[in-house]
C-alpha positions as CSV (number, residue, x, y, z in Angstrom):
1,M,40.5,-10.6,-70.2
2,S,40.9,-7.5,-72.4
3,G,42.3,-4.3,-71.1
4,K,38.8,-2.6,-71.3
5,K,37.0,-5.2,-69.4
6,V,39.5,-5.0,-66.7
7,A,39.4,-1.1,-66.6
8,A,35.6,-1.6,-66.4
9,W,35.7,-4.0,-63.5
10,L,38.0,-1.8,-61.8
11,G,35.6,1.2,-62.5
12,V,32.9,-1.0,-60.7
13,L,35.1,-2.0,-57.8
14,A,36.4,1.8,-57.3
15,V,32.4,3.0,-56.9
16,L,31.8,0.1,-54.6
17,A,35.0,1.2,-52.7
18,A,33.9,4.4,-52.6
19,A,30.6,3.5,-51.3
20,G,31.9,1.4,-48.6
21,G,34.1,4.5,-47.5
22,A,31.3,6.7,-47.2
23,G,29.2,4.0,-45.7
24,Y,31.7,3.3,-43.2
25,Y,32.1,7.1,-42.3
26,Y,28.1,7.4,-42.0
27,R,27.8,3.9,-40.5
28,N,25.7,5.2,-37.3
29,E,23.3,7.2,-39.7
30,I,22.8,4.4,-41.9
31,K,22.0,2.0,-39.0
32,E,19.2,4.2,-37.9
33,M,17.7,4.7,-41.3
34,I,17.8,1.0,-42.2
35,P,16.3,-1.3,-39.4
36,F,18.1,-4.6,-40.2
37,F,21.3,-3.1,-39.6
38,Q,20.2,-2.3,-35.9
39,D,21.2,-4.4,-33.1
40,G,18.6,-6.5,-31.1
41,S,18.2,-9.8,-29.1
42,P,15.9,-12.7,-29.8
43,A,15.8,-13.4,-26.3
44,D,14.1,-10.1,-25.6
45,K,10.4,-10.3,-24.8
46,V,8.3,-7.9,-23.5
47,Y,4.6,-8.2,-21.9
48,V,1.8,-6.7,-23.4
49,E,-2.0,-6.1,-22.1
50,K,-5.1,-5.6,-23.8
51,V,-6.2,-1.8,-23.9
52,S,-9.4,-2.6,-22.5
53,R,-7.8,-4.3,-19.3
54,V,-5.6,-1.5,-18.9
55,M,-8.1,1.0,-19.0
56,N,-9.8,-0.9,-16.1
57,Q,-6.6,-1.5,-14.2
58,Y,-5.3,2.2,-14.5
59,S,-8.5,4.1,-13.8
60,G,-6.8,6.9,-11.7
61,V,-7.7,5.1,-8.2
62,S,-5.7,6.6,-5.7
63,N,-4.4,4.7,-2.7
64,R,-7.0,2.7,-0.8
65,Y,-7.5,2.8,3.2
66,N,-9.0,0.3,5.0
67,G,-12.1,1.8,6.9
68,T,-14.8,0.8,9.2
69,V,-18.5,2.2,9.4
70,E,-18.9,3.3,13.2
71,S,-21.3,5.2,15.1
72,Q,-20.6,9.0,15.8
73,E,-20.6,8.3,19.6
74,T,-19.0,5.4,21.3
75,Y,-19.8,4.1,24.8
76,E,-16.7,2.6,26.7
77,I,-17.1,0.0,29.3
78,N,-14.1,-0.4,31.9
79,V,-14.0,-3.0,34.5
80,D,-12.8,-3.0,38.1
81,S,-9.5,-4.5,38.1
82,S,-9.7,-5.5,41.5
83,R,-12.6,-7.8,40.9
84,T,-12.8,-11.1,39.1
85,I,-15.0,-11.2,35.8
86,D,-17.5,-14.1,36.0
87,K,-18.8,-14.0,32.5
88,I,-18.9,-11.9,29.2
89,M,-22.6,-11.9,27.9
90,V,-21.9,-10.6,24.5
91,E,-19.4,-11.1,21.6
92,E,-17.8,-8.4,19.0
93,G,-20.6,-7.6,16.4
94,D,-23.3,-8.2,18.7
95,L,-26.5,-5.8,18.8
96,V,-27.3,-4.6,22.3
97,E,-30.0,-2.7,23.8
98,E,-29.7,0.0,26.5
99,G,-29.9,-1.8,29.8
100,Q,-28.6,-5.2,28.5
101,T,-26.2,-6.9,30.7
102,L,-22.7,-6.9,29.1
103,V,-20.4,-8.3,31.7
104,T,-21.0,-9.9,35.2
105,Y,-18.6,-10.2,38.0
106,D,-18.0,-13.3,40.3
107,T,-19.6,-12.8,43.7
108,S,-18.9,-15.8,45.2
109,D,-16.2,-14.6,47.4
110,L,-18.1,-11.4,48.5
111,K,-21.0,-13.8,49.7
112,M,-18.5,-16.0,51.5
113,Q,-16.9,-12.6,53.2
114,I,-20.5,-11.4,54.1
115,Q,-21.3,-14.9,55.7
116,Q,-17.8,-14.5,57.8
117,I,-18.7,-10.9,58.8
118,N,-22.2,-12.1,60.0
119,L,-20.5,-14.8,62.3
120,E,-18.4,-12.2,63.5
121,I,-21.5,-10.0,64.0
122,E,-23.0,-12.6,66.1
123,S,-19.9,-13.3,68.0
124,I,-19.8,-9.6,68.9
125,N,-23.3,-9.3,70.0
126,N,-22.8,-12.3,72.2
127,D,-20.1,-10.4,73.8
128,I,-22.0,-7.6,74.5
129,D,-24.8,-9.7,76.4
130,N,-22.1,-11.0,78.4
131,Y,-20.6,-7.7,79.4
132,N,-24.3,-6.6,80.2
133,K,-24.9,-9.5,82.5
134,Q,-21.6,-9.2,84.2
135,I,-22.4,-5.5,84.8
136,D,-25.7,-6.4,86.2
137,M,-24.0,-9.3,88.5
138,T,-21.5,-6.9,89.7
139,A,-24.0,-4.1,90.4
140,K,-25.9,-6.3,92.6
141,E,-22.9,-7.3,94.7
142,A,-22.1,-3.6,95.2
143,E,-25.6,-2.8,96.5
144,K,-24.6,-5.3,99.4
145,L,-21.7,-3.4,100.7
146,P,-21.5,0.2,102.4
147,V,-21.0,3.1,100.1
148,E,-17.5,3.7,101.1
149,E,-16.7,0.3,100.0
150,R,-18.3,0.0,96.6
151,F,-15.3,1.8,94.7
152,T,-13.6,-1.4,93.2
153,Y,-17.2,-2.7,91.9
154,E,-17.9,0.6,90.3
155,T,-14.7,0.7,88.5
156,E,-15.1,-3.0,87.2
157,I,-18.6,-1.8,85.9
158,Q,-17.2,1.0,84.1
159,S,-14.4,-1.4,82.4
160,L,-17.2,-3.7,81.2
161,R,-19.1,-0.4,79.9
162,N,-16.1,0.4,77.9
163,S,-15.7,-2.8,76.5
164,I,-19.3,-2.9,75.2
165,S,-18.7,0.5,73.6
166,Q,-15.7,-0.8,71.6
167,K,-18.0,-3.8,70.7
168,Q,-20.7,-1.8,69.5
169,F,-18.0,0.1,67.4
170,D,-16.9,-3.2,65.8
171,L,-20.3,-4.2,65.2
172,E,-21.2,-0.9,63.2
173,S,-17.9,-1.4,61.4
174,K,-18.9,-5.2,60.4
175,K,-22.5,-3.6,59.2
176,L,-20.7,-1.3,57.0
177,E,-18.7,-4.0,55.4
178,I,-21.6,-6.2,54.8
179,S,-23.3,-3.3,53.1
180,K,-20.2,-2.7,51.0
181,H,-19.9,-6.2,50.0
182,Q,-23.7,-6.3,49.3
183,T,-23.6,-3.2,47.1
184,Q,-20.9,-4.8,45.1
185,I,-23.1,-8.0,44.6
186,N,-26.0,-5.8,43.5
187,N,-23.7,-4.0,41.2
188,S,-22.0,-7.2,39.8
189,S,-23.4,-6.6,36.3
190,L,-22.3,-4.0,33.7
191,V,-25.0,-3.0,31.4
192,S,-25.0,-1.0,28.5
193,K,-26.1,2.8,28.7
194,V,-26.7,2.9,24.9
195,S,-28.3,0.8,22.1
196,G,-25.5,-0.2,19.4
197,V,-23.0,-2.7,18.1
198,V,-20.3,-4.1,20.5
199,K,-17.1,-2.9,18.7
200,T,-14.3,-4.4,20.8
201,I,-13.8,-6.6,23.8
202,N,-10.2,-6.3,25.2
203,E,-9.9,-8.8,28.0
204,K,-6.2,-7.9,28.4
205,G,-7.1,-4.2,28.6
206,T,-5.0,-3.3,25.5
207,D,-6.0,-3.0,21.8
208,E,-4.1,-4.7,18.8
209,Y,-1.1,-2.1,19.0
210,G,-0.5,-2.9,22.7
211,N,-1.8,0.3,23.9
212,S,-4.1,0.8,27.0
213,A,-7.8,0.7,25.7
214,P,-11.2,0.2,27.6
215,F,-12.4,-3.3,28.4
216,M,-15.3,-2.9,25.8
217,T,-16.6,-0.3,23.3
218,V,-20.1,-0.1,22.0
219,L,-21.0,2.1,18.9
220,Q,-24.2,3.8,19.5
221,T,-27.0,3.4,17.2
222,G,-27.6,6.8,15.1
223,D,-25.5,8.7,12.5
224,Y,-22.6,6.6,11.0
225,R,-19.1,7.8,10.3
226,I,-16.1,5.9,9.0
227,A,-13.0,5.4,10.8
228,G,-9.8,4.7,8.9
229,S,-5.9,4.9,9.8
230,I,-2.8,6.0,8.0
231,D,0.7,5.5,8.7
232,E,3.2,8.4,9.3
233,Q,5.1,8.1,5.9
234,N,1.7,8.8,3.9
235,I,-0.2,10.9,6.3
236,W,0.8,14.1,4.1
237,T,-1.3,12.5,1.4
238,I,-4.6,13.4,2.9
239,S,-5.9,16.5,4.7
240,E,-8.8,17.5,6.7
241,G,-11.8,18.8,4.3
242,Q,-10.7,16.5,1.6
243,Q,-13.5,14.9,-0.5
244,V,-13.5,11.0,-0.3
245,L,-15.2,8.0,-2.0
246,I,-16.3,4.9,0.1
247,R,-16.4,1.9,-1.6
248,S,-17.9,-1.3,-0.6
249,R,-15.8,-4.3,-0.3
250,V,-18.3,-6.8,-1.2
251,D,-19.8,-5.0,-4.2
252,A,-17.3,-2.4,-5.9
253,E,-20.4,-0.8,-7.6
254,K,-21.8,0.7,-4.3
255,T,-20.1,3.9,-3.1
256,W,-20.7,6.8,-0.9
257,N,-19.6,10.1,-0.7
258,G,-17.8,11.9,2.3
259,V,-15.3,14.3,3.5
260,I,-12.2,13.8,5.9
261,S,-13.5,15.6,8.9
262,L,-10.6,14.9,11.4
263,I,-7.2,13.6,11.5
264,D,-6.4,12.5,14.8
265,T,-2.6,13.3,15.3
266,E,-2.7,13.4,19.1
267,N,-3.3,9.8,19.6
268,P,-0.9,7.8,17.4
269,K,-0.9,4.1,17.6
270,Q,2.2,1.8,17.3
271,S,2.0,-0.4,14.2
272,N,3.8,-3.6,14.2
273,N,2.5,-5.2,10.9
274,N,4.2,-5.0,7.8
275,N,1.3,-4.0,5.2
276,Y,2.7,-0.3,4.8
277,Y,5.6,1.5,2.9
278,S,8.8,2.1,4.9
279,S,12.6,2.6,4.0
280,S,13.6,-0.2,6.2
281,D,12.3,-3.1,8.3
282,S,13.3,-1.4,11.5
283,D,11.2,2.0,10.5
284,M,8.5,-0.3,9.6
285,Q,8.2,-1.5,13.1
286,M,8.3,1.7,14.5
287,A,5.9,3.4,12.3
288,S,3.0,5.3,14.0
289,R,-0.3,5.1,12.5
290,Y,-2.9,8.0,13.0
291,P,-6.8,7.4,13.1
292,F,-8.6,9.6,10.8
293,Y,-12.7,10.0,10.3
294,V,-14.9,10.5,7.4
295,E,-18.4,12.2,7.4
296,L,-20.8,10.9,5.2
297,D,-23.2,12.7,2.7
298,S,-25.5,9.6,3.1
299,V,-25.6,6.3,5.1
300,D,-28.2,4.6,3.1
301,G,-27.2,0.9,3.0
302,L,-24.4,1.2,5.1
303,I,-24.2,-1.2,8.2
304,L,-22.8,-0.6,11.7
305,G,-19.3,-2.3,11.5
306,Q,-19.1,-2.9,8.2
307,H,-15.9,-2.8,6.5
308,V,-15.1,-0.4,3.5
309,Y,-12.5,1.0,1.3
310,I,-11.7,4.9,1.5
311,E,-10.3,6.6,-1.7
312,L,-9.6,10.0,-2.4
313,D,-12.3,11.5,-4.6
314,L,-10.5,12.1,-8.0
315,G,-13.5,11.7,-10.2
316,Q,-12.8,8.0,-10.9
317,E,-16.6,7.6,-10.8
318,E,-17.3,9.8,-13.8
319,T,-18.2,8.0,-16.7
320,K,-16.5,9.1,-19.9
321,E,-17.5,8.6,-23.8
322,G,-14.8,6.8,-26.0
323,L,-11.4,5.5,-25.4
324,W,-9.5,7.1,-22.6
325,L,-5.8,6.0,-21.7
326,Y,-3.6,6.5,-18.7
327,G,-0.9,9.5,-19.6
328,S,2.2,7.2,-18.7
329,Y,1.4,4.8,-21.6
330,I,1.8,7.7,-24.2
331,V,5.2,8.8,-25.4
332,Q,5.2,12.2,-26.5
333,D,9.0,13.1,-26.5
334,D,9.4,13.6,-30.5
335,G,6.3,15.4,-31.1
336,E,3.8,13.1,-32.7
337,P,2.3,10.8,-29.8
338,Y,2.6,7.1,-30.0
339,V,2.1,4.1,-27.6
340,W,4.2,0.8,-27.9
341,A,1.6,-1.9,-29.3
342,A,1.8,-5.1,-30.5
343,N,1.2,-5.6,-34.5
344,D,-0.6,-8.7,-36.0
345,K,3.0,-10.6,-36.1
346,E,3.3,-10.3,-32.3
347,R,6.3,-7.8,-32.7
348,L,6.3,-4.5,-30.9
349,E,5.8,-1.5,-32.9
350,K,5.4,2.4,-32.3
351,R,1.4,3.0,-32.9
352,Y,1.0,6.5,-33.4
353,V,-2.3,7.9,-32.0
354,T,-4.4,11.2,-32.2
355,L,-4.9,12.6,-28.9
356,G,-8.1,14.4,-28.0
357,E,-9.0,16.0,-24.4
358,Y,-7.0,15.6,-21.5
359,D,-8.3,14.9,-17.9
360,A,-5.7,16.2,-15.9
361,E,-6.9,15.1,-12.4
362,M,-7.2,11.4,-13.7
363,D,-4.1,11.9,-16.1
364,E,-5.9,10.5,-18.6
365,Y,-6.2,11.1,-22.7
366,E,-8.8,10.6,-25.0
367,I,-7.5,8.4,-28.0
368,L,-9.2,9.7,-31.1
369,S,-7.5,7.3,-33.5
370,G,-4.9,5.0,-34.0
371,L,-5.7,2.6,-31.1
372,T,-8.7,0.5,-30.4
373,V,-9.7,-1.4,-26.9
374,S,-8.8,-4.7,-28.4
375,D,-5.1,-3.8,-29.3
376,Y,-2.5,-5.0,-26.8
377,I,0.0,-2.5,-25.5
378,T,2.9,-2.3,-22.9
379,W,4.3,0.5,-20.7
380,P,7.0,2.4,-22.3
381,M,10.2,1.3,-20.3
382,P,13.5,2.5,-21.4
383,G,15.3,0.9,-24.1
384,L,12.2,-0.4,-25.8
385,Y,12.8,-1.0,-29.6
386,E,10.6,-1.9,-32.6
387,G,10.6,-5.8,-33.6
388,V,10.6,-7.1,-29.8
389,T,8.6,-10.2,-29.4
390,T,5.4,-9.6,-27.6
391,V,3.8,-12.0,-25.0
392,T,0.4,-12.0,-23.3
393,S,1.7,-13.9,-20.4
394,E,4.3,-12.4,-18.2
395,A,5.9,-15.7,-17.3
396,E,7.2,-15.9,-20.7
397,V,9.3,-12.8,-20.2
398,D,13.2,-13.5,-19.7
399,Y,14.0,-10.7,-17.3
400,S,17.9,-11.8,-17.6
401,S,17.8,-10.7,-21.4
402,P,19.7,-7.9,-22.7
403,L,16.5,-5.7,-22.8
404,Y,16.2,-5.4,-19.2
405,N,19.9,-5.4,-18.2
406,Q,20.7,-2.4,-20.3
407,E,23.6,0.1,-19.2
408,P,22.3,3.7,-18.7
409,S,23.7,4.8,-21.9
410,D,21.7,2.2,-23.9
411,M,18.5,3.5,-22.8
412,E,18.7,6.9,-24.2
413,G,16.6,7.1,-26.9
414,D,15.6,4.3,-29.3
415,G,19.2,4.1,-31.0
416,F,20.3,0.7,-32.3
417,Y,17.3,-0.9,-30.4
418,D,14.6,0.2,-33.3
419,V,15.4,-3.6,-34.7
420,D,13.1,-6.7,-35.6
421,P,15.3,-9.5,-34.4
422,G,13.2,-11.4,-36.7
423,M,14.2,-9.9,-39.6
424,M,18.0,-10.2,-38.9
425,E,17.6,-13.8,-38.6
426,D,15.6,-14.0,-42.2
427,M,18.4,-12.0,-43.7
428,G,21.4,-13.8,-42.0
429,G,22.2,-10.8,-40.0
430,T,24.7,-8.3,-41.3
431,E,27.0,-11.0,-42.3
432,W,25.6,-11.3,-46.0
433,M,26.3,-7.6,-46.9
434,M,29.8,-8.1,-45.3
435,E,30.3,-10.9,-47.5
436,D,28.8,-9.9,-50.7
437,M,30.0,-6.4,-50.8
438,G,33.5,-7.0,-49.5
439,T,32.9,-4.7,-46.4
440,E,35.7,-6.5,-44.7
441,W,38.2,-5.8,-47.3
442,M,36.9,-2.0,-47.7
443,M,37.3,-1.5,-44.2
444,E,40.6,-2.6,-43.7
445,D,42.2,-1.8,-46.9
446,M,40.2,1.1,-48.1
447,E,39.1,2.9,-45.0
448,G,38.2,6.6,-46.1
449,A,37.5,6.0,-49.4
450,G,34.5,7.5,-50.7
451,W,33.1,10.9,-51.1
452,T,31.6,13.5,-49.0
453,D,30.7,17.1,-48.9
454,D,31.5,17.0,-45.3
455,P,34.6,19.6,-44.6
456,E,35.5,17.8,-41.4
457,A,35.7,14.3,-43.4
458,P,39.0,12.7,-43.5
459,A,41.4,14.1,-46.2
460,D,41.9,10.5,-47.9
461,M,38.2,10.4,-48.5
462,D,38.6,13.2,-51.1
463,E,41.5,11.5,-52.5
464,G,39.6,8.1,-52.9
465,A,36.7,9.9,-54.6
466,A,39.2,11.6,-57.2
467,D,40.6,8.0,-57.8
468,A,37.1,6.3,-58.1
469,E,35.9,9.1,-60.5
470,A,39.0,8.4,-62.5
471,G,38.2,4.9,-62.5
472,V,41.4,4.0,-60.6
473,M,41.4,1.6,-57.6
474,P,44.0,1.9,-54.5
475,L,45.9,-1.4,-54.8
476,E,47.6,-3.5,-52.1
477,A,51.5,-2.9,-51.8
478,G,53.0,-5.2,-54.7
479,E,50.1,-5.4,-56.9
480,A,50.5,-4.1,-60.5
481,E,48.5,-1.2,-61.8
482,V,46.4,-2.2,-64.6
483,A,46.3,0.6,-67.2
484,E,43.3,0.8,-69.7
């Protein structure tokens, strides 16, 4: 090979070496500019949902609370704990009329006691008759004696008369006992003083939380209200005077408006269920619940005892024109807003959108362009990058993949995560460039070679640039320098 050809090849190698040196120095910047240099994992997959479904699912609805339609007035029925109940004539949910029998007591024991007392009264009357007969006989005997000898008989007669007085007193007491028992028999039925619906029956005398409660409650027919309850950890989220929306549990389209009229913090109820938030299981079991009540603007269509949902009224029933998306799906950190959307190759991309009005109460943005209701999007979790495989079934997501197990530093910004793993596979990763361009050789033997205007760049870079410009390549030790 002629000297000129050797020099030409050396010149080409010098340029490549200089480019390699500069490329190594600016390797991070290059990675960010060229997607296929970036790192990603084929195992990463992200679940995406249709925009139309997201709009329905995240419509700004606040926490829901279970509620029951009840009367403004509640009639309580308490039983005599000393008496035995014979029969409960109604069940929870039954409609009752004023004067209708609700509970009957067992009167068999009272009737037996009356019978026994009547026998005792009969015996007392017999004793009184006998005492009177004895007095008559004693008096007749005394008349046969002189006056000075009648003292003993007169004393006996007085004693018999005292016995009669005692028996008469016993007789009156027995009659009072019969009257008392008879009154109990006559009052052996508990009747409703109002017309309404049987709300609760507590045969044990306690409610579901173990607190003392009336045996039975009847909701009086009339103006309705909604009764709900809230746990102590969330009671701060509601306040008296707050507007609420009542929603039917059967037909979600049926709603009523109302206002929280009372939060009864004076009568907490112990909660032993696990349906509410708490910091620990022990806290959960000890959490108290407080009743609250909602006054309604209208009760049309509501049924006494009906179960409903209570929602804070945040305007969720207002109908908006166009496409409105929940604010947490929109990324606005770098100025131009975008969402993470699936492209037609089922890969994740930044889809830039044009925003319109903003509903602060609902935290919703109007999307003017860039997105349609038929697109698929995902929530912008930290560490997302363009090119991630998108799936419409959450079961396909591998949560053990690198995307879901990042160090905090890996999640800052987009960084090396903005990569299409499919592109990397198609191009053979970064190895093709390292093999074809001799990157490995350049990094080991020519580190620092290149050119730069950066005053902080290593000094040997300027030397490498000068050599490259002169057509001279740095050589390994022991190699001969080739002259033109």
